[in-house]
Kinemage of the C-alpha trace (Angstrom):
@kinemage 1
@onewidth
@group {chain A} dominant
@subgroup {mainchain}
@vectorlist {calphas} color= white
{ca unk a 1} P 0.045 0.041 -0.195
{ca unk a 2} L 1.265 3.648 -0.949
{ca unk a 3} L 1.763 6.350 1.153
{ca unk a 4} L -1.363 8.008 -0.192
{ca unk a 5} L -3.300 5.032 0.348
{ca unk a 6} L -2.041 4.965 3.994
{ca unk a 7} L -3.437 8.585 4.567
{ca unk a 8} L -6.401 8.209 2.971
{ca unk a 9} L -7.272 4.722 4.246
{ca unk a 10} L -10.976 4.849 6.237
{ca unk a 11} L -11.068 2.443 9.836
{ca unk a 12} L -14.767 1.445 9.621
{ca unk a 13} L -14.549 1.020 13.373
{ca unk a 14} L -13.689 4.317 13.863
{ca unk a 15} L -15.959 5.701 11.139
{ca unk a 16} L -18.667 3.689 12.996
{ca unk a 17} L -17.866 4.955 16.804
{ca unk a 18} L -17.812 8.760 15.077
{ca unk a 19} L -21.517 7.843 13.602
{ca unk a 20} L -22.684 6.500 16.817
{ca unk a 21} L -21.645 9.444 18.850
{ca unk a 22} L -23.300 12.307 16.955
{ca unk a 23} L -26.595 10.369 17.246
{ca unk a 24} L -26.225 9.652 20.742
{ca unk a 25} L -25.691 13.612 20.794
{ca unk a 26} L -29.083 14.707 18.638
{ca unk a 27} L -30.652 12.000 20.563
{ca unk a 28} L -30.142 13.681 24.055
{ca unk a 29} L -30.652 16.732 22.889
{ca unk a 30} L -34.220 15.923 21.344
{ca unk a 31} L -34.998 13.945 24.676
{ca unk a 32} L -34.230 17.321 27.021
{ca unk a 33} L -35.387 19.330 24.955
{ca unk a 34} L -39.076 19.308 26.766
{ca unk a 35} L -37.297 20.266 30.085
{ca unk a 36} L -35.782 23.263 28.943
{ca unk a 37} L -36.883 26.825 29.829
{ca unk a 38} L -39.030 27.110 26.905
{ca unk a 39} L -41.951 24.637 28.140
{ca unk a 40} L -40.666 24.233 32.037
{ca unk a 41} L -41.559 27.845 32.697
{ca unk a 42} L -41.258 26.902 36.820
{ca unk a 43} L -37.597 25.176 38.191
{ca unk a 44} L -39.317 21.741 39.742
{ca unk a 45} L -38.401 21.005 43.256
{ca unk a 46} L -34.571 20.758 43.935
{ca unk a 47} L -33.343 22.265 40.974
{ca unk a 48} L -34.927 25.460 42.089
{ca unk a 49} L -32.799 25.362 45.778
{ca unk a 50} L -30.094 25.213 43.568
{ca unk a 51} L -30.344 27.983 41.267
{ca unk a 52} L -31.485 29.943 44.082
{ca unk a 53} L -28.019 29.427 45.406
{ca unk a 54} L -26.497 29.848 42.224
{ca unk a 55} L -28.258 33.219 41.793
{ca unk a 56} L -26.817 34.531 45.229
{ca unk a 57} L -23.493 33.364 44.552
{ca unk a 58} L -23.148 35.865 41.877
{ca unk a 59} L -24.514 38.226 43.520
{ca unk a 60} L -21.864 37.666 46.516
{ca unk a 61} L -23.362 35.151 49.144
{ca unk a 62} L -21.642 33.188 50.737
{ca unk a 63} L -22.981 29.460 51.244
{ca unk a 64} L -23.968 28.654 54.405
{ca unk a 65} L -23.350 31.532 55.956
{ca unk a 66} L -26.264 33.920 53.910
{ca unk a 67} L -27.970 31.278 52.152
{ca unk a 68} L -27.981 28.005 54.310
{ca unk a 69} L -28.332 24.328 52.454
{ca unk a 70} L -28.155 20.818 53.778
{ca unk a 71} L -25.310 19.600 51.126
{ca unk a 72} L -22.090 20.304 50.286
{ca unk a 73} L -21.003 23.321 48.455
{ca unk a 74} L -20.265 22.540 44.632
{ca unk a 75} L -23.781 22.503 43.162
{ca unk a 76} L -23.938 26.271 44.205
{ca unk a 77} L -20.995 26.862 42.489
{ca unk a 78} L -22.310 24.608 39.074
{ca unk a 79} L -25.536 26.886 39.309
{ca unk a 80} L -23.972 30.332 39.326
{ca unk a 81} L -21.377 28.775 36.141
{ca unk a 82} L -25.197 27.928 34.568
{ca unk a 83} L -26.102 31.285 34.831
{ca unk a 84} L -23.173 32.519 33.904
{ca unk a 85} L -23.263 30.793 30.693
{ca unk a 86} L -27.085 31.961 30.463
{ca unk a 87} L -26.617 35.612 30.986
{ca unk a 88} L -28.636 35.002 34.058
{ca unk a 89} L -31.244 32.440 32.578
{ca unk a 90} L -31.587 29.018 33.280
{ca unk a 91} L -30.538 28.147 29.571
{ca unk a 92} L -27.083 27.729 30.819
{ca unk a 93} L -28.061 25.078 33.318
{ca unk a 94} L -29.954 23.243 30.932
{ca unk a 95} L -26.976 23.171 28.187
{ca unk a 96} L -24.648 22.019 31.471
{ca unk a 97} L -27.396 19.178 32.156
{ca unk a 98} L -27.148 18.652 28.073
{ca unk a 99} L -23.449 18.618 27.925
{ca unk a 100} L -23.172 16.133 31.293
{ca unk a 101} L -25.523 13.489 29.761
{ca unk a 102} L -23.656 13.881 26.190
{ca unk a 103} L -20.340 13.616 27.411
{ca unk a 104} L -20.962 10.507 29.920
{ca unk a 105} L -22.464 8.682 27.146
{ca unk a 106} L -19.713 9.320 24.415
{ca unk a 107} L -17.288 8.339 27.411
{ca unk a 108} L -18.982 5.790 27.904
{ca unk a 109} L -19.225 4.505 23.789
{ca unk a 110} L -15.301 5.752 23.860
{ca unk a 111} L -14.668 3.127 27.117
{ca unk a 112} L -16.721 0.377 26.510
{ca unk a 113} L -15.232 0.348 22.335
{ca unk a 114} L -11.679 0.214 24.137
{ca unk a 115} L -12.274 -2.579 26.105
{ca unk a 116} L -15.182 -4.541 24.448
{ca unk a 117} L -15.705 -3.717 20.772
{ca unk a 118} L -18.136 -0.981 19.056
{ca unk a 119} L -21.409 -3.236 19.069
{ca unk a 120} L -20.753 -4.216 22.727
{ca unk a 121} L -20.477 -0.327 23.594
{ca unk a 122} L -23.465 0.822 21.422
{ca unk a 123} L -25.356 -1.941 23.660
{ca unk a 124} L -24.210 -1.025 27.380
{ca unk a 125} L -24.419 3.039 26.529
{ca unk a 126} L -28.092 2.464 24.995
{ca unk a 127} L -28.787 0.475 27.876
{ca unk a 128} L -28.394 2.884 30.625
{ca unk a 129} L -29.163 5.855 28.499
{ca unk a 130} L -32.744 4.343 28.007
{ca unk a 131} L -32.887 3.165 32.155
{ca unk a 132} L -32.104 7.201 32.182
{ca unk a 133} L -35.337 8.462 30.266
{ca unk a 134} L -37.666 6.548 33.393
{ca unk a 135} L -35.618 8.866 35.676
{ca unk a 136} L -38.833 11.597 35.702
{ca unk a 137} L -36.464 13.877 37.918
{ca unk a 138} L -33.770 13.470 36.165
{ca unk a 139} L -35.445 14.246 32.461
{ca unk a 140} L -36.202 17.735 34.592
{ca unk a 141} L -32.396 18.298 35.159
{ca unk a 142} L -29.991 19.895 37.722
{ca unk a 143} L -29.550 17.352 39.817
{ca unk a 144} L -26.140 16.108 41.605
{ca unk a 145} L -26.112 12.757 40.588
{ca unk a 146} L -26.638 13.925 37.190
{ca unk a 147} L -23.633 15.640 37.063
{ca unk a 148} L -21.190 12.882 38.801
{ca unk a 149} L -22.140 10.764 35.680
{ca unk a 150} L -19.403 12.577 33.323
{ca unk a 151} L -17.200 12.458 36.201
{ca unk a 152} L -17.399 8.376 36.809
{ca unk a 153} L -16.404 7.580 33.181
{ca unk a 154} L -14.267 9.528 32.627
{ca unk a 155} L -12.012 8.154 35.912
{ca unk a 156} L -12.966 4.613 34.391
{ca unk a 157} L -11.501 5.833 30.912
{ca unk a 158} L -8.369 7.521 32.176
{ca unk a 159} L -7.845 4.189 34.899
{ca unk a 160} L -8.162 1.702 32.089
{ca unk a 161} L -6.046 4.323 29.446
{ca unk a 162} L -3.327 4.084 32.125
{ca unk a 163} L -3.288 0.700 32.991
{ca unk a 164} L -3.131 -0.749 29.600
{ca unk a 165} L -0.325 2.032 28.157
{ca unk a 166} L 1.180 1.744 31.507
{ca unk a 167} L 1.220 5.467 31.161
{ca unk a 168} L 2.937 8.486 33.594
{ca unk a 169} L 0.779 7.855 36.907
{ca unk a 170} L 0.040 11.514 37.086
{ca unk a 171} L -3.350 10.007 35.433
{ca unk a 172} L -3.834 9.011 38.524
{ca unk a 173} L -4.001 12.612 39.832
{ca unk a 174} L -6.699 13.241 37.231
{ca unk a 175} L -8.464 10.369 38.749
{ca unk a 176} L -8.426 11.643 42.166
{ca unk a 177} L -8.963 15.292 41.168
{ca unk a 178} L -12.375 13.643 39.585
{ca unk a 179} L -13.292 12.088 42.930
{ca unk a 180} L -12.780 15.067 44.834
{ca unk a 181} L -15.214 16.784 42.998
{ca unk a 182} L -17.709 14.114 43.248
{ca unk a 183} L -17.092 14.348 47.045
{ca unk a 184} L -17.906 17.785 46.887
{ca unk a 185} L -21.079 17.426 44.599
{ca unk a 186} L -22.417 14.363 47.368
{ca unk a 187} L -19.836 12.279 49.618
{ca unk a 188} L -21.667 9.173 48.919
{ca unk a 189} L -20.850 9.529 45.038
{ca unk a 190} L -17.126 7.922 45.731
{ca unk a 191} L -18.466 4.688 44.925
{ca unk a 192} L -16.047 4.285 41.838
{ca unk a 193} L -13.100 5.825 42.737
{ca unk a 194} L -13.235 3.291 46.014
{ca unk a 195} L -13.634 0.533 43.697
{ca unk a 196} L -10.391 1.692 41.560
{ca unk a 197} L -8.666 2.184 45.078
{ca unk a 198} L -9.472 -1.656 46.033
{ca unk a 199} L -8.576 -3.214 42.731
{ca unk a 200} L -5.197 -1.479 43.044
{ca unk a 201} L -4.547 -2.730 46.427
{ca unk a 202} L -5.520 -6.159 45.455
{ca unk a 203} L -3.835 -6.746 41.976
{ca unk a 204} L -0.577 -4.624 43.311
{ca unk a 205} L -0.483 -6.838 45.971
{ca unk a 206} L -0.904 -10.415 44.809
{ca unk a 207} L 2.259 -9.077 41.902
{ca unk a 208} L 3.899 -7.717 45.345
{ca unk a 209} L 4.286 -4.256 43.202
{ca unk a 210} L 4.127 -2.430 46.503
{ca unk a 211} L 6.192 0.579 45.441
{ca unk a 212} L 3.616 0.882 42.426
{ca unk a 213} L 1.017 0.581 44.728
{ca unk a 214} L 2.071 2.935 46.943
{ca unk a 215} L 2.760 5.696 44.370
{ca unk a 216} L -0.279 4.980 42.508
{ca unk a 217} L -2.379 5.093 45.820
{ca unk a 218} L -0.802 8.472 46.810
{ca unk a 219} L -1.442 10.058 43.373
{ca unk a 220} L -5.157 9.506 44.013
{ca unk a 221} L -5.245 10.671 47.436
{ca unk a 222} L -2.900 14.002 46.341
{ca unk a 223} L -5.592 14.767 43.565
{ca unk a 224} L -8.792 14.203 45.622
{ca unk a 225} L -6.921 16.262 48.897
{ca unk a 226} L -5.969 18.964 46.219
{ca unk a 227} L -9.898 19.686 45.794
{ca unk a 228} L -10.985 19.163 49.224
{ca unk a 229} L -8.114 21.836 50.154
{ca unk a 230} L -9.307 24.260 47.512
{ca unk a 231} L -12.997 23.934 48.955
{ca unk a 232} L -11.358 23.829 52.076
{ca unk a 233} L -9.671 27.375 52.116
{ca unk a 234} L -13.189 28.747 50.870
{ca unk a 235} L -15.009 27.232 54.169
{ca unk a 236} L -12.236 28.400 56.204
{ca unk a 237} L -11.431 32.077 54.907
{ca unk a 238} L -15.255 32.644 55.234
{ca unk a 239} L -15.354 30.932 58.597
{ca unk a 240} L -18.161 28.687 58.023
{ca unk a 241} L -16.589 25.254 58.477
{ca unk a 242} L -18.579 24.543 61.947
{ca unk a 243} L -21.398 25.431 59.778
{ca unk a 244} L -20.792 22.942 56.232
{ca unk a 245} L -19.740 20.149 59.118
{ca unk a 246} L -23.313 20.136 60.531
{ca unk a 247} L -25.300 20.756 57.480
{ca unk a 248} L -23.670 17.710 55.386
{ca unk a 249} L -22.873 15.225 57.797
{ca unk a 250} L -24.696 15.940 61.381
{ca unk a 251} L -28.038 16.963 59.839
{ca unk a 252} L -27.959 14.741 57.050
{ca unk a 253} L -26.828 11.405 59.704
{ca unk a 254} L -30.191 12.482 61.524
{ca unk a 255} L -31.706 12.896 58.190
{ca unk a 256} L -31.143 9.289 56.944
{ca unk a 257} L -32.237 8.209 60.224
{ca unk a 258} L -35.518 8.865 60.028
{ca unk a 259} L -36.959 5.743 58.335
{ca unk a 260} L -40.797 4.149 58.110
{ca unk a 261} L -39.418 0.494 57.909
{ca unk a 262} L -39.272 -1.532 60.569
{ca unk a 263} L -36.275 -2.633 60.725
{ca unk a 264} L -32.651 -2.033 58.865
{ca unk a 265} L -33.057 -4.813 56.569
{ca unk a 266} L -36.453 -3.742 55.662
{ca unk a 267} L -35.198 -0.048 55.013
{ca unk a 268} L -32.442 -2.055 52.507
{ca unk a 269} L -35.003 -3.932 51.074
{ca unk a 270} L -37.235 -1.069 50.224
{ca unk a 271} L -34.430 0.956 48.677
{ca unk a 272} L -32.981 -1.880 46.718
{ca unk a 273} L -36.795 -2.800 45.402
{ca unk a 274} L -37.607 0.495 44.426
{ca unk a 275} L -34.754 0.765 42.046
{ca unk a 276} L -34.907 -2.065 40.810
{ca unk a 277} L -38.409 -1.537 39.661
{ca unk a 278} L -37.792 1.966 38.575
{ca unk a 279} L -35.492 0.797 36.042
{ca unk a 280} L -36.469 -3.206 35.368
{ca unk a 281} L -38.631 -2.221 32.340
{ca unk a 282} L -35.232 -0.899 30.307
{ca unk a 283} L -33.714 -4.090 31.028
{ca unk a 284} L -30.811 -2.720 32.465
{ca unk a 285} L -30.916 -4.427 35.757
{ca unk a 286} L -31.580 -7.672 34.039
{ca unk a 287} L -28.398 -7.294 31.597
{ca unk a 288} L -26.054 -6.210 34.471
{ca unk a 289} L -27.074 -8.692 36.889
{ca unk a 290} L -26.393 -11.694 34.361
{ca unk a 291} L -23.134 -9.838 33.040
{ca unk a 292} L -21.964 -8.948 36.994
{ca unk a 293} L -22.762 -13.143 38.020
{ca unk a 294} L -20.822 -14.295 34.488
{ca unk a 295} L -18.139 -12.053 35.220
{ca unk a 296} L -17.858 -13.395 39.140
{ca unk a 297} L -18.184 -17.268 37.437
{ca unk a 298} L -15.119 -16.446 34.765
{ca unk a 299} L -12.863 -15.033 37.175
{ca unk a 300} L -13.594 -18.021 39.946
{ca unk a 301} L -13.085 -20.210 37.893
{ca unk a 302} L -9.737 -18.373 36.170
{ca unk a 303} L -11.441 -18.506 32.321
{ca unk a 304} L -11.137 -14.357 32.771
{ca unk a 305} L -7.730 -14.940 32.209
{ca unk a 306} L -8.451 -16.095 28.774
{ca unk a 307} L -6.489 -14.666 26.027
{ca unk a 308} L -9.693 -13.856 24.439
{ca unk a 309} L -10.510 -10.914 26.562
{ca unk a 310} L -7.923 -7.867 26.585
{ca unk a 311} L -6.453 -6.093 29.473
{ca unk a 312} L -8.686 -3.313 29.417
{ca unk a 313} L -11.366 -5.971 29.002
{ca unk a 314} L -10.214 -7.471 32.511
{ca unk a 315} L -9.463 -4.529 33.986
{ca unk a 316} L -13.364 -2.795 33.467
{ca unk a 317} L -14.724 -6.133 34.146
{ca unk a 318} L -12.823 -6.381 37.754
{ca unk a 319} L -13.521 -2.754 38.677
{ca unk a 320} L -16.876 -3.043 37.377
{ca unk a 321} L -17.618 -6.193 39.679
{ca unk a 322} L -16.752 -4.485 42.748
{ca unk a 323} L -18.273 -0.688 41.957
{ca unk a 324} L -21.928 -2.329 41.650
{ca unk a 325} L -21.911 -3.613 45.147
{ca unk a 326} L -20.581 -0.562 46.628
{ca unk a 327} L -23.397 1.681 44.547
{ca unk a 328} L -26.343 -0.569 45.872
{ca unk a 329} L -24.946 0.190 49.438
{ca unk a 330} L -24.187 3.855 49.046
{ca unk a 331} L -27.778 4.327 47.662
{ca unk a 332} L -29.043 1.888 50.951
{ca unk a 333} L -26.881 4.299 53.858
{ca unk a 334} L -28.680 7.439 51.613
{ca unk a 335} L -31.947 5.577 51.652
{ca unk a 336} L -35.595 7.557 51.180
{ca unk a 337} L -35.474 5.448 47.645
{ca unk a 338} L -35.741 9.336 45.861
{ca unk a 339} L -35.390 8.087 42.214
{ca unk a 340} L -32.277 10.485 41.539
{ca unk a 341} L -30.451 8.890 44.094
{ca unk a 342} L -30.315 5.288 41.710
{ca unk a 343} L -28.643 7.326 38.733
{ca unk a 344} L -25.511 6.256 40.212
{ca unk a 345} L -26.279 2.593 39.345
{ca unk a 346} L -26.430 3.444 35.342
{ca unk a 347} L -22.623 3.997 34.691
{ca unk a 348} L -21.518 0.624 36.082
{ca unk a 349} L -24.928 -1.356 35.190
{ca unk a 350} L -24.254 -0.019 31.790
{ca unk a 351} L -20.723 -1.595 31.422
{ca unk a 352} L -21.377 -5.070 32.585
{ca unk a 353} L -24.414 -4.924 30.108
{ca unk a 354} L -21.571 -4.169 26.952
{ca unk a 355} L -19.689 -7.200 28.959
{ca unk a 356} L -22.330 -9.328 28.329
{ca unk a 357} L -22.924 -8.149 25.021
{ca unk a 358} L -18.955 -9.148 24.841
{ca unk a 359} L -19.291 -12.619 26.217
{ca unk a 360} L -22.222 -13.540 24.367
{ca unk a 361} L -20.457 -12.042 20.897
{ca unk a 362} L -19.073 -15.337 20.446
{ca unk a 363} L -21.561 -17.752 19.925
{ca unk a 364} L -23.076 -18.382 16.648
{ca unk a 365} L -22.014 -15.357 15.039
{ca unk a 366} L -23.041 -14.215 11.470
{ca unk a 367} L -21.665 -10.960 9.203
{ca unk a 368} L -24.566 -8.380 8.627
{ca unk a 369} L -23.823 -5.780 5.693
{ca unk a 370} L -24.575 -2.010 5.870
{ca unk a 371} L -23.672 -0.313 2.738
{ca unk a 372} L -20.279 -1.052 1.127
{ca unk a 373} L -18.275 -0.081 4.360
{ca unk a 374} L -19.641 -1.014 7.249
{ca unk a 375} L -19.912 -4.652 7.760
{ca unk a 376} L -20.166 -5.762 11.694
{ca unk a 377} L -19.977 -9.170 12.939
{ca unk a 378} L -22.834 -10.076 15.414
{ca unk a 379} L -23.979 -13.238 17.011
{ca unk a 380} L -27.618 -14.147 17.119
{ca unk a 381} L -27.528 -14.051 20.926
{ca unk a 382} L -26.080 -10.526 20.366
{ca unk a 383} L -28.818 -9.991 17.976
{ca unk a 384} L -31.384 -11.190 20.354
{ca unk a 385} L -30.384 -8.490 22.898
{ca unk a 386} L -30.266 -6.035 20.281
{ca unk a 387} L -34.300 -7.119 20.002
{ca unk a 388} L -34.833 -6.483 23.255
{ca unk a 389} L -32.628 -3.272 23.831
{ca unk a 390} L -35.177 -1.988 21.053
{ca unk a 391} L -38.263 -3.470 22.727
{ca unk a 392} L -37.218 -1.862 25.988
{ca unk a 393} L -36.348 1.502 23.616
{ca unk a 394} L -40.037 1.859 22.368
{ca unk a 395} L -40.819 1.730 26.237
{ca unk a 396} L -38.629 3.863 27.713
{ca unk a 397} L -39.182 6.761 24.923
{ca unk a 398} L -42.713 6.341 24.974
{ca unk a 399} L -42.829 6.761 28.575
{ca unk a 400} L -41.334 10.122 28.524
{ca unk a 401} L -42.840 11.428 25.174
{ca unk a 402} L -46.053 10.525 26.767
{ca unk a 403} L -45.047 12.515 30.043
{ca unk a 404} L -44.241 15.277 27.643
{ca unk a 405} L -47.522 15.069 25.944
{ca unk a 406} L -49.314 15.476 29.071
{ca unk a 407} L -47.173 18.254 30.085
{ca unk a 408} L -47.243 20.095 26.688
{ca unk a 409} L -51.214 19.271 26.007
{ca unk a 410} L -51.800 20.619 29.627
{ca unk a 411} L -49.794 23.690 30.427
{ca unk a 412} L -52.539 24.506 33.022
{ca unk a 413} L -49.743 24.437 35.694
{ca unk a 414} L -47.259 25.876 34.255
{ca unk a 415} L -49.542 28.908 33.593
{ca unk a 416} L -51.070 29.201 37.305
{ca unk a 417} L -47.827 28.453 38.760
{ca unk a 418} L -46.559 31.916 36.484
{ca unk a 419} L -49.456 33.653 38.016
{ca unk a 420} L -47.743 33.538 41.246
{ca unk a 421} L -44.555 35.106 39.911
{ca unk a 422} L -46.470 37.752 38.106
{ca unk a 423} L -48.425 38.878 41.240
{ca unk a 424} L -44.712 38.591 42.739
{ca unk a 425} L -43.436 41.208 40.398
{ca unk a 426} L -46.759 43.600 40.463
{ca unk a 427} L -46.631 44.310 44.056
{ca unk a 428} L -43.033 44.172 44.926
{ca unk a 429} L -40.078 46.146 44.342
{ca unk a 430} L -36.633 44.850 42.698
{ca unk a 431} L -35.116 46.070 46.552
{ca unk a 432} L -38.003 43.825 48.399
{ca unk a 433} L -37.398 40.664 49.836
{ca unk a 434} L -40.111 37.863 49.776
{ca unk a 435} L -40.625 34.653 52.141
{ca unk a 436} L -41.962 31.805 50.351
{ca unk a 437} L -42.822 29.029 52.763
{ca unk a 438} L -42.546 25.615 52.271
{ca unk a 439} L -40.260 24.674 49.596
{ca unk a 440} L -40.394 26.527 46.496
{ca unk a 441} L -37.826 29.112 46.677
{ca unk a 442} L -38.342 29.131 42.620
{ca unk a 443} L -40.239 31.830 43.053
{ca unk a 444} L -37.611 34.098 44.449
{ca unk a 445} L -35.488 33.157 41.397
{ca unk a 446} L -37.834 33.983 38.860
{ca unk a 447} L -38.643 36.988 40.466
{ca unk a 448} L -35.266 37.850 41.614
{ca unk a 449} L -36.585 38.850 45.218
{ca unk a 450} L -34.435 38.070 47.955
{ca unk a 451} L -35.348 36.022 50.965
{ca unk a 452} L -34.989 37.533 53.768
{ca unk a 453} L -33.486 35.021 55.610
{ca unk a 454} L -30.546 32.890 55.265
{ca unk a 455} L -33.214 29.830 55.838
{ca unk a 456} L -34.368 30.363 51.948
{ca unk a 457} L -36.601 26.892 51.960
{ca unk a 458} L -37.592 26.017 55.085
{ca unk a 459} L -39.047 21.753 54.955
{ca unk a 460} L -35.126 20.549 56.298
{ca unk a 461} L -35.647 22.619 59.639
{ca unk a 462} L -39.462 21.661 60.348
{ca unk a 463} L -40.551 19.184 57.706
{ca unk a 464} L -37.619 16.225 57.233
{ca unk a 465} L -37.964 15.132 61.074
{ca unk a 466} L -35.086 16.729 61.831
{ca unk a 467} L -36.239 19.994 63.531
{ca unk a 468} L -33.747 22.475 64.782
{ca unk a 469} L -35.519 25.096 66.855
{ca unk a 470} L -32.255 27.095 66.680
{ca unk a 471} L -32.478 27.966 62.870
{ca unk a 472} L -36.382 28.415 63.318
{ca unk a 473} L -35.597 30.706 65.967
{ca unk a 474} L -33.035 32.691 64.288
{ca unk a 475} L -35.686 32.564 60.897
{ca unk a 476} L -38.166 33.893 62.655
{ca unk a 477} L -35.874 36.678 64.192
{ca unk a 478} L -34.705 37.411 60.726
{ca unk a 479} L -38.456 38.058 59.470
{ca unk a 480} L -39.354 40.137 62.746
{ca unk a 481} L -35.854 42.437 61.931
{ca unk a 482} L -36.279 42.877 58.139
{ca unk a 483} L -40.042 41.999 57.706
{ca unk a 484} L -40.451 40.863 53.646
{ca unk a 485} L -43.053 42.981 51.729
{ca unk a 486} L -44.579 39.440 51.019
{ca unk a 487} L -44.957 36.447 52.487
{ca unk a 488} L -46.204 33.489 50.535
{ca unk a 489} L -47.453 30.590 52.574
{ca unk a 490} L -46.889 27.716 49.892
{ca unk a 491} L -46.702 25.310 52.759
{ca unk a 492} L -49.910 22.748 51.499
{ca unk a 493} L -47.711 22.202 48.347
{ca unk a 494} L -45.931 19.390 50.454
{ca unk a 495} L -47.785 17.601 53.309
{ca unk a 496} L -44.692 17.372 55.594
{ca unk a 497} L -44.468 21.492 56.155
{ca unk a 498} L -46.543 22.921 58.822
{ca unk a 499} L -48.769 25.784 57.737
{ca unk a 500} L -48.705 29.587 59.079
{ca unk a 501} L -51.157 28.799 61.213
{ca unk a 502} L -51.689 29.513 64.977
{ca unk a 503} L -52.491 25.664 65.882
{ca unk a 504} L -48.453 24.902 65.091
{ca unk a 505} L -46.999 22.860 67.021
{ca unk a 506} L -43.823 24.692 66.971
{ca unk a 507} L -44.021 27.032 69.432
{ca unk a 508} L -41.113 29.657 67.291
{ca unk a 509} L -43.540 29.307 64.011
{ca unk a 510} L -46.642 30.354 66.690
{ca unk a 511} L -44.531 33.253 67.243
{ca unk a 512} L -43.729 33.707 63.478
{ca unk a 513} L -47.540 33.288 62.955
{ca unk a 514} L -48.214 36.062 65.517
{ca unk a 515} L -46.283 38.243 63.862
{ca unk a 516} L -48.203 38.071 60.533
{ca unk a 517} L -51.410 38.525 62.354
{ca unk a 518} L -50.394 41.687 63.976
{ca unk a 519} L -48.580 43.119 60.843
{ca unk a 520} L -49.432 41.885 58.006
{ca unk a 521} L -52.707 41.643 55.721
{ca unk a 522} L -54.270 38.808 54.037
{ca unk a 523} L -54.805 40.197 50.348
{ca unk a 524} L -55.086 37.256 48.376
{ca unk a 525} L -55.694 33.605 47.859
{ca unk a 526} L -54.280 32.204 44.987
{ca unk a 527} L -55.242 29.396 43.411
{ca unk a 528} L -51.911 27.311 42.183
{ca unk a 529} L -53.224 23.593 42.319
{ca unk a 530} L -57.004 22.201 42.087
{ca unk a 531} L -55.929 19.341 44.180
{ca unk a 532} L -54.638 21.489 46.973
{ca unk a 533} L -56.139 24.665 49.006
{ca unk a 534} L -55.179 28.301 47.564
{ca unk a 535} L -51.887 29.626 48.704
{ca unk a 536} L -52.524 33.097 51.440
{ca unk a 537} L -50.521 35.978 50.130
{ca unk a 538} L -49.694 38.491 52.885
{ca unk a 539} L -48.474 42.028 52.858
{ca unk a 540} L -46.459 44.195 55.279
{ca unk a 541} L -48.434 46.491 56.695
{ca unk a 542} L -46.890 47.047 59.923
{ca unk a 543} L -45.039 50.171 58.585
{ca unk a 544} L -48.152 52.083 57.995
């Protein structure tokens, strides 16, 4: 072959990879368009909290000291970045969401193609993407666990690349940095990094490579500690280490201990069952379970050392076998069974689904012809898996489209909620504060009306089973010292939130209600949801 022919030679697998990546990105954009601000006029719960945090950070407020939140500070910075990109609009956050999932899918394809080949990469990636569509809260975006997806895939990709090519251990420093970022998103998101560390300890110990083990773990720890130190400096500089510790660890330990289950075993079984049932229709837990069991069996019988399995595939499989039980354990520890908690299952389940497709590729191989360039070899068993994937894809996409159509064809909920925004804008000035009682700070964000207290959403103080009387007393004092122009009682938007009535069980809340009754007048009863009582809106008159 001449030099010119080699220059213009086309690699069908690389071309196929590029085509698949482009198709995946277009698919993600299409599926996430209905959750964009063009249709989603009011940010959903949790997202509105993060958006308010991001807005206040851009205004110079300090997390915990000026805006209190029971989680690590990274989401405040992520949302500040999104608002900066969007010029103050939450279109920027939507773009970050789409970029995060597109990047995660691209890295998934590259990782699995390098380890198992293109068709298993397509299968594994499509399997977890279709499962993702079943997460109603994620398809509305701005979730902590969602932003961790590309970090997990990138860490696995760097790990496989580094181990396979015996590259400089600086790659492990990058892996540690990614782990540190994940920790600051949410401490229990570091299961993948713990698994990588365990794999290194086991593999290096068996090979008696003690110096390599110490070096690699040191670089991972150095990268992680560098990120921890960077954020730690922010906490120390603003004297909020104690506030951070209480919010992230002490409060959440109490919150997680509140359970309606009769025993820890029942709570664990409920959590696992809820996650399994959530994504079962996608087929992903079935593929992942089969892949995990097959991988354990292959390694136990030493068939995992077969020459047909590349070194990259071996390493990735072994790490995945450790990651899956760790992620399930992390979800059990987190408790509650909120669907976005199970997003951490998707990367490792996608890897195991890709491994299963690779494992079955050797049975009954046949060659397909797709045009004159792309002629992949595929097994009848893989063809069966792809058929199942297509069927589950029809269900997952159909479920998402059905939910979107219900919303788009019946936008009354958003229109009525927009009336709350309009009322606040029409009846307050830009420099006025507004207290939205409950867990709906999205109205503060959309109207750019600051809360009169750092406790801009009050559910954690009164409605999670971990009441904090000192914080409630501080909130009441803030309202009395600098009365907001309007108070919107949105407590009936969530059943566990006490309303602003005199029969409240909390003495602090009763004190606030007495102040409202003496210094405010009821000016409007806002109809928001047909199944709820109207929201009372009070206007300050004490200064008259």
